[in-house]
C-alpha positions as CSV (number, residue, x, y, z in Angstrom):
1,X,-88.1,108.5,-17.1
2,X,-90.4,107.5,-20.4
3,X,-88.7,110.4,-22.9
4,X,-85.4,109.1,-21.9
5,X,-86.0,105.9,-22.3
6,X,-87.5,106.7,-25.6
7,X,-84.2,108.8,-26.8
8,X,-82.5,106.0,-25.7
9,X,-84.7,103.1,-27.5
10,X,-84.3,105.7,-30.8
11,X,-80.6,105.8,-30.8
12,X,-80.2,102.1,-30.1
13,X,-82.2,102.1,-33.2
14,X,-80.5,105.0,-35.3
15,X,-77.2,102.8,-34.4
16,X,-78.5,99.1,-36.0
17,X,-79.8,101.0,-38.9
18,X,-76.5,102.3,-39.6
19,X,-74.8,98.5,-38.9
20,X,-77.0,97.4,-41.4
21,X,-76.5,100.3,-43.7
22,X,-72.6,100.0,-43.6
23,X,-72.4,96.3,-43.6
24,X,-75.4,97.1,-46.8
25,X,-72.2,99.5,-48.3
26,X,-69.3,97.4,-47.4
27,X,-68.2,99.8,-45.0
28,X,-66.2,100.2,-41.7
29,X,-68.5,101.1,-38.7
30,X,-67.7,103.9,-37.0
31,X,-69.1,103.9,-33.4
32,X,-71.4,106.4,-32.1
33,X,-68.7,107.4,-29.1
34,X,-66.0,108.3,-31.6
35,X,-64.2,111.4,-31.2
36,X,-63.8,112.1,-34.5
37,X,-66.2,113.3,-37.1
38,X,-66.3,110.6,-40.7
39,X,-69.0,111.5,-43.6
40,X,-69.7,109.0,-46.5
41,X,-66.7,110.0,-48.8
42,X,-64.3,109.4,-45.6
43,X,-66.0,106.3,-44.9
44,X,-65.3,105.3,-48.6
45,X,-61.8,106.3,-49.1
46,X,-60.7,104.7,-46.2
47,X,-62.6,101.6,-46.9
48,X,-60.7,102.1,-50.3
49,X,-57.2,102.7,-49.0
50,X,-57.7,99.4,-46.9
51,X,-58.6,97.5,-50.1
52,X,-55.5,98.8,-51.6
53,X,-53.2,98.2,-48.7
54,X,-54.9,94.0,-48.4
55,X,-53.8,94.2,-52.4
56,X,-50.2,95.4,-51.9
57,X,-49.3,93.2,-49.0
58,X,-50.7,90.1,-51.5
59,X,-48.7,91.0,-53.7
60,X,-45.3,92.6,-52.3
61,X,-45.3,90.6,-49.2
62,X,-43.2,92.3,-45.9
63,X,-39.7,90.9,-45.5
64,X,-39.4,92.5,-42.2
65,X,-38.8,89.1,-40.2
66,X,-37.1,89.0,-37.6
67,X,-37.6,85.4,-36.4
68,X,-38.9,82.0,-37.8
69,X,-39.5,78.7,-36.7
70,X,-37.8,75.3,-39.1
71,X,-40.9,73.9,-39.5
72,X,-42.7,76.7,-41.0
73,X,-39.7,77.4,-42.9
74,X,-39.9,73.9,-44.4
75,X,-43.2,74.2,-45.1
76,X,-43.0,77.3,-47.0
77,X,-40.5,75.4,-49.1
78,X,-42.7,72.5,-50.3
79,X,-45.3,75.3,-50.9
80,X,-43.1,77.2,-52.8
81,X,-42.5,73.7,-54.8
82,X,-45.7,72.3,-55.2
83,X,-46.7,75.9,-57.0
84,X,-43.3,75.9,-59.0
85,X,-43.7,71.8,-60.5
86,X,-48.0,73.6,-61.2
87,X,-47.0,76.7,-63.5
88,X,-44.1,74.4,-64.9
89,X,-46.4,71.6,-66.0
90,X,-49.1,74.6,-67.3
91,X,-45.6,76.1,-69.4
92,X,-45.0,72.2,-70.6
93,X,-48.4,71.9,-71.7
94,X,-48.6,75.0,-74.1
95,X,-45.4,74.8,-75.2
96,X,-45.6,71.5,-76.8
97,X,-49.5,71.9,-77.8
98,X,-49.3,75.7,-79.1
99,X,-46.1,76.2,-81.1
100,X,-47.3,79.8,-81.6
101,X,-46.7,81.1,-78.3
102,X,-43.0,79.3,-78.0
103,X,-41.7,83.1,-78.9
104,X,-43.0,84.1,-75.5
105,X,-40.9,81.8,-73.2
106,X,-37.6,82.4,-73.1
107,X,-35.4,78.9,-74.9
108,X,-32.0,78.0,-75.4
109,X,-30.4,75.1,-77.3
110,X,-28.7,72.8,-75.3
111,X,-26.0,70.3,-76.5
112,X,-25.3,66.4,-74.8
113,X,-22.5,64.0,-76.2
114,X,-24.2,60.4,-75.9
115,X,-22.1,58.0,-74.8
116,X,-20.6,57.1,-78.5
117,X,-20.0,60.7,-78.9
118,X,-23.1,61.9,-81.1
119,X,-23.7,65.3,-80.1
120,X,-27.6,66.0,-79.6
121,X,-29.1,69.3,-79.9
122,X,-32.4,70.6,-78.3
123,X,-34.2,73.3,-77.7
124,X,-34.9,73.6,-74.1
125,X,-37.1,76.5,-72.0
126,X,-35.1,78.7,-69.5
127,X,-37.1,77.4,-66.3
128,X,-36.4,73.6,-66.7
129,X,-33.7,71.8,-64.8
130,X,-30.6,70.2,-65.2
131,X,-32.2,66.8,-63.7
132,X,-35.0,66.9,-65.7
133,X,-33.3,67.6,-69.0
134,X,-31.1,65.1,-68.1
135,X,-33.7,62.3,-66.6
136,X,-35.6,62.8,-70.3
137,X,-32.1,62.6,-72.4
138,X,-31.7,59.1,-70.9
139,X,-35.1,57.6,-71.6
140,X,-34.9,58.9,-75.3
141,X,-31.2,58.4,-76.4
142,X,-29.4,55.9,-73.8
143,X,-29.9,52.3,-74.4
144,X,-31.4,50.6,-71.4
145,X,-28.5,48.3,-70.0
146,X,-26.1,52.0,-69.5
147,X,-28.9,53.9,-68.2
148,X,-27.9,52.8,-64.7
149,X,-24.3,53.6,-65.2
150,X,-24.6,56.8,-67.1
151,X,-24.1,60.4,-65.7
152,X,-24.1,63.9,-67.1
153,X,-21.3,65.8,-66.6
154,X,-19.0,69.1,-68.0
155,X,-15.7,68.8,-70.1
156,X,-13.0,71.1,-69.5
157,X,-9.6,70.2,-71.2
158,X,-10.0,67.0,-71.3
159,X,-11.0,66.4,-67.6
160,X,-14.6,65.4,-66.2
161,X,-16.1,67.5,-64.2
162,X,-19.5,65.6,-62.7
163,X,-22.1,67.8,-61.6
164,X,-23.5,67.7,-57.8
165,X,-27.1,67.8,-56.4
166,X,-27.1,71.9,-56.8
167,X,-25.9,71.5,-60.1
168,X,-28.7,69.2,-61.4
169,X,-31.0,71.7,-59.6
170,X,-30.1,74.4,-61.6
171,X,-31.9,75.7,-64.7
172,X,-31.2,75.6,-68.3
173,X,-31.0,79.9,-67.6
174,X,-27.8,79.1,-66.0
175,X,-25.7,77.6,-69.1
176,X,-25.5,79.8,-72.4
177,X,-27.0,79.2,-75.7
178,X,-25.6,75.9,-77.5
179,X,-23.5,74.5,-74.2
180,X,-22.2,71.4,-74.0
181,X,-22.6,68.4,-71.6
182,X,-21.2,65.0,-71.6
183,X,-22.8,61.7,-70.3
184,X,-19.9,59.5,-68.4
185,X,-20.0,57.0,-66.4
186,X,-17.4,55.9,-62.6
187,X,-15.5,53.2,-62.2
188,X,-15.1,51.6,-58.6
189,X,-11.4,50.3,-58.6
190,X,-10.4,48.5,-55.9
191,X,-6.4,49.1,-55.2
192,X,-4.1,46.5,-53.0
193,X,-0.9,47.9,-52.1
194,X,0.1,45.4,-49.5
195,X,-2.0,42.5,-47.7
196,X,-1.2,43.8,-44.4
197,X,-2.8,47.3,-45.9
198,X,-6.4,48.4,-45.9
199,X,-7.3,48.2,-50.1
200,X,-7.9,52.2,-51.0
201,X,-11.3,52.4,-53.0
202,X,-11.0,54.9,-55.6
203,X,-13.9,56.7,-57.7
204,X,-12.9,57.8,-61.6
205,X,-14.9,59.4,-63.9
206,X,-15.0,57.6,-67.6
207,X,-16.1,57.7,-70.7
208,X,-17.8,54.8,-72.3
209,X,-15.0,54.9,-75.1
210,X,-12.1,55.4,-72.8
211,X,-8.9,52.9,-72.9
212,X,-7.7,51.3,-70.1
213,X,-4.3,53.3,-70.7
214,X,-6.2,56.1,-70.2
215,X,-7.6,54.8,-67.0
216,X,-4.3,53.9,-65.6
217,X,-3.0,57.6,-66.5
218,X,-5.7,58.9,-64.2
219,X,-4.2,56.8,-61.5
220,X,-0.6,58.8,-61.4
221,X,0.2,58.7,-57.7
222,X,0.6,54.4,-58.5
223,X,3.6,53.3,-60.6
224,X,3.8,49.4,-61.7
225,X,0.3,48.5,-61.2
226,X,-1.9,45.9,-63.0
227,X,-6.0,45.8,-63.7
228,X,-7.9,42.8,-64.1
229,X,-11.8,43.1,-64.2
230,X,-13.9,40.5,-61.8
231,X,-17.4,39.0,-62.7
232,X,-19.4,38.5,-58.9
233,X,-22.6,37.9,-58.0
234,X,-23.8,40.0,-55.1
235,X,-23.6,37.0,-52.7
236,X,-19.6,37.0,-53.0
237,X,-18.9,40.5,-53.3
238,X,-18.2,40.7,-49.8
239,X,-15.6,37.8,-50.5
240,X,-11.9,38.5,-52.0
241,X,-12.1,37.5,-55.6
242,X,-9.1,35.3,-56.6
243,X,-6.4,37.4,-58.4
244,X,-5.9,34.3,-60.8
245,X,-9.3,34.3,-61.8
246,X,-9.7,37.7,-62.9
247,X,-9.4,39.0,-66.9
248,X,-5.7,41.0,-67.4
249,X,-6.7,44.1,-69.0
250,X,-4.8,45.5,-71.6
251,X,-3.6,48.9,-72.5
252,X,-5.8,49.1,-75.8
253,X,-9.1,47.7,-74.2
254,X,-12.2,50.0,-73.6
255,X,-14.6,50.3,-71.5
256,X,-17.1,49.4,-73.9
257,X,-15.0,46.3,-75.0
258,X,-15.0,44.6,-71.2
259,X,-18.4,45.5,-70.4
260,X,-17.1,47.2,-67.3
261,X,-20.0,49.3,-67.3
262,X,-21.9,46.3,-65.7
263,X,-22.9,46.1,-62.0
264,X,-21.7,43.2,-61.2
265,X,-17.9,43.9,-62.7
266,X,-15.5,45.0,-60.4
267,X,-12.1,46.2,-61.0
268,X,-8.7,45.8,-58.8
269,X,-5.4,47.4,-59.3
270,X,-2.4,45.6,-57.4
271,X,0.4,47.6,-56.7
272,X,3.9,45.8,-57.2
273,X,6.4,47.2,-54.7
274,X,9.5,47.4,-55.3
275,X,11.1,49.1,-52.7
276,X,13.4,47.3,-50.5
277,X,15.0,50.6,-48.4
278,X,14.5,49.9,-44.8
279,X,13.1,52.7,-42.3
280,X,16.7,52.7,-40.5
281,X,18.7,53.5,-43.7
282,X,17.9,56.8,-44.1
283,X,16.2,56.7,-47.5
284,X,12.6,57.7,-47.6
285,X,10.0,54.7,-47.3
286,X,6.3,54.5,-47.7
287,X,3.2,54.5,-45.0
288,X,-0.3,54.7,-45.6
289,X,-2.5,57.3,-44.3
290,X,-6.5,56.4,-43.5
291,X,-8.9,58.9,-43.3
292,X,-12.4,58.9,-41.3
293,X,-13.9,58.2,-44.8
294,X,-12.1,55.2,-45.4
295,X,-9.7,56.6,-48.0
296,X,-6.4,55.1,-47.6
297,X,-3.5,57.2,-49.3
298,X,0.2,56.2,-49.7
299,X,2.9,58.9,-48.5
300,X,7.0,59.0,-48.8
301,X,8.3,59.9,-45.6
302,X,11.8,59.8,-43.8
303,X,12.7,58.2,-40.2
304,X,13.9,61.6,-38.6
305,X,11.3,63.6,-39.9
306,X,9.1,65.5,-37.2
307,X,4.7,65.1,-37.0
308,X,4.4,68.8,-37.9
309,X,6.4,67.9,-41.2
310,X,3.8,64.7,-41.5
311,X,0.4,66.8,-40.9
312,X,2.0,69.7,-43.7
313,X,2.1,66.8,-46.1
314,X,-1.3,65.5,-45.7
315,X,-2.4,68.9,-45.8
316,X,-1.0,69.4,-49.4
317,X,-2.3,66.2,-50.7
318,X,-5.4,65.5,-48.9
319,X,-6.4,69.1,-48.1
320,X,-7.3,68.9,-44.2
321,X,-5.5,71.7,-42.5
322,X,-2.9,70.8,-40.0
323,X,-4.7,72.5,-37.0
324,X,-7.8,69.7,-38.0
325,X,-6.0,66.8,-37.7
326,X,-5.2,64.3,-35.1
327,X,-3.0,61.5,-36.2
328,X,-2.9,58.2,-34.4
329,X,-0.8,55.5,-34.5
330,X,-1.0,51.8,-32.4
331,X,-3.5,53.6,-30.6
332,X,-1.1,56.8,-30.0
333,X,-1.6,60.7,-30.5
334,X,1.3,61.8,-32.3
335,X,2.7,64.9,-31.2
336,X,3.8,67.8,-33.2
337,X,7.0,68.2,-31.3
338,X,8.1,64.5,-31.6
339,X,9.5,62.5,-34.6
340,X,8.1,59.7,-36.7
341,X,10.9,57.6,-35.5
342,X,10.1,58.4,-31.6
343,X,6.7,56.0,-32.3
344,X,9.0,53.0,-34.1
345,X,6.8,54.1,-37.7
346,X,8.5,51.4,-39.7
347,X,7.5,50.6,-43.6
348,X,4.3,50.3,-45.1
349,X,2.8,51.7,-41.7
350,X,-0.9,52.6,-41.2
351,X,-1.8,56.1,-39.5
352,X,-4.9,56.9,-38.6
353,X,-6.4,60.4,-39.3
354,X,-9.5,62.0,-37.9
355,X,-10.3,65.7,-38.2
356,X,-10.7,68.0,-34.9
357,X,-14.2,68.3,-33.5
358,X,-15.5,72.0,-33.7
359,X,-17.6,74.0,-31.0
360,X,-21.3,74.0,-31.5
361,X,-23.9,76.6,-32.1
362,X,-27.5,77.2,-31.4
363,X,-28.5,75.1,-33.8
364,X,-31.0,76.7,-36.4
365,X,-33.8,73.5,-36.0
366,X,-34.7,74.6,-32.4
367,X,-37.6,76.5,-32.2
368,X,-38.0,79.8,-32.6
369,X,-34.7,81.4,-34.6
370,X,-33.4,84.8,-33.7
371,X,-31.8,86.1,-37.0
372,X,-28.6,87.6,-34.9
373,X,-27.6,83.9,-34.6
374,X,-27.0,83.6,-38.5
375,X,-24.6,85.2,-41.1
376,X,-25.8,88.5,-43.4
377,X,-26.2,86.3,-46.5
378,X,-27.7,83.6,-44.6
379,X,-30.8,86.1,-43.4
380,X,-31.7,87.7,-46.4
381,X,-31.9,84.6,-47.9
382,X,-33.8,82.6,-45.4
383,X,-36.0,86.1,-45.6
384,X,-36.5,86.4,-49.2
385,X,-37.7,82.8,-49.0
386,X,-40.6,83.5,-46.3
387,X,-41.7,86.4,-48.5
388,X,-41.6,84.4,-52.1
389,X,-45.2,83.8,-53.2
390,X,-47.0,83.5,-56.6
391,X,-48.7,86.3,-57.9
392,X,-52.5,84.6,-59.0
393,X,-52.0,81.1,-57.6
394,X,-54.2,78.5,-59.3
395,X,-55.2,81.3,-62.5
396,X,-52.5,81.0,-64.5
397,X,-54.4,82.8,-67.1
398,X,-54.6,86.4,-65.5
399,X,-50.5,86.8,-65.9
400,X,-48.6,86.6,-69.2
401,X,-46.4,83.7,-70.1
402,X,-43.4,85.7,-69.5
403,X,-44.3,86.5,-66.2
404,X,-45.1,82.6,-65.1
405,X,-41.6,81.9,-66.4
406,X,-40.1,84.7,-64.1
407,X,-41.6,83.4,-61.2
408,X,-40.3,79.6,-61.7
409,X,-37.2,80.8,-62.4
410,X,-37.1,83.5,-59.1
411,X,-38.6,80.4,-57.0
412,X,-36.2,78.4,-58.5
413,X,-33.1,80.7,-57.6
414,X,-34.1,81.5,-53.8
415,X,-34.7,77.6,-53.5
416,X,-31.2,76.7,-54.7
417,X,-29.4,79.6,-52.8
418,X,-31.0,78.1,-49.9
419,X,-29.6,74.9,-50.2
420,X,-25.8,76.3,-50.8
421,X,-26.1,78.2,-47.5
422,X,-27.9,75.3,-45.3
423,X,-26.6,71.8,-46.9
424,X,-23.2,71.8,-44.3
425,X,-25.3,72.3,-41.1
426,X,-26.5,69.4,-39.7
427,X,-29.6,68.1,-38.3
428,X,-30.8,65.6,-36.7
429,X,-32.3,62.4,-37.9
430,X,-36.0,63.0,-36.1
431,X,-35.7,66.4,-37.9
432,X,-36.8,67.0,-41.3
433,X,-33.7,67.4,-43.8
434,X,-34.1,71.0,-45.3
435,X,-31.6,69.7,-47.5
436,X,-33.4,66.5,-48.5
437,X,-36.6,68.3,-49.3
438,X,-35.0,71.3,-51.5
439,X,-33.2,68.6,-53.2
440,X,-36.6,66.2,-53.8
441,X,-39.3,66.8,-56.5
442,X,-43.1,67.2,-56.4
443,X,-44.2,63.7,-57.7
444,X,-46.7,63.5,-60.5
445,X,-47.7,60.2,-62.4
446,X,-44.6,59.0,-63.7
447,X,-41.4,62.0,-62.1
448,X,-39.3,60.6,-59.4
449,X,-36.7,62.0,-57.7
450,X,-34.1,63.7,-60.0
451,X,-30.3,62.9,-59.4
452,X,-27.1,62.0,-61.2
453,X,-27.4,58.6,-60.1
454,X,-30.9,57.1,-61.2
């Protein structure tokens, strides 16, 4: 009996000694009852293999994600943004202070036309965002009295193309060397057709040096219009100004000369209607279509026209599909098989258009979501975002400047793609808005959120 106890104590002592040795050598411990035999070298080989696997997992995370939680996606997006901001700041500091390293970073020349039509060229790193670039440009080259009004855009065949939120979040690398942007502003014009018809609000992109004649050309759907400007204070903005108090705008006046860029300046276009035809005469007459967004557009129709034809006209002019239109006049829904005369629609009548509601789906902000509920393109983008990580985070010197820049560009591309594919998904007010989080910037000492409205 004593011999058995002595053997057990001896075996226990040996096991303890093995554990201590294994811990000291940082080896995996194999229990005595394991059925396979492992010597020191097999221990070491397994340990080295595990170490390599762990390193590979850190550098190349698995993308075989089968589901995700919306809050986790939000958190990961914010982590990527913070890491990109740190790396971008590191690259920016070295770019400014060490001219000899500029050849290691990819960059290109971007030209911006200032409000007075002067081209200004600067060199920018490939990973710099257009929104950041434009914010700095306004501070350096745009007078203070114009900074609130000025925006950035493109010009194509003398047509101004405004930049949207996704454009401002794109990087310089998206554009060729020497690409040219313009600075412009927006005029809000209130169009008065008739005292019985709601006012129509039109926003026109214009250059500071544009003439009133050019503005009238942009209002090509309207004839016989007269433009006047009014200077109003905030308290009287809700009241309709007296037409006789306005300043008549002449065709050779410019936005700069009339100071139409001022925040307290409003512009009203009055349309003189010379039509004398009645609805019953068989000639065409004008009605107004008011959309759910508040837009009012004139249409010329005929008394004998049917509702389906009217919907086709609206689709041609406004873009809403006929199948998505719901038209109401005097509280009644207009049916496709009837004519406008059946509803006693007269000259200058206002018809209200609503879009048909579509069926819902399982929302991607609700709990854990399986990827089977998403289109294939959305699945890949979300998986790529969840799998993305920076190498050697907080240890930037371990990577070359080119590798750091490529990491920032990769992160920017993933978030921009995620924004484009999810921006139209409706989310409730009590849920974090993914699109707003992607558009936001990580604040530092003097930077705020970037937009074309700053």
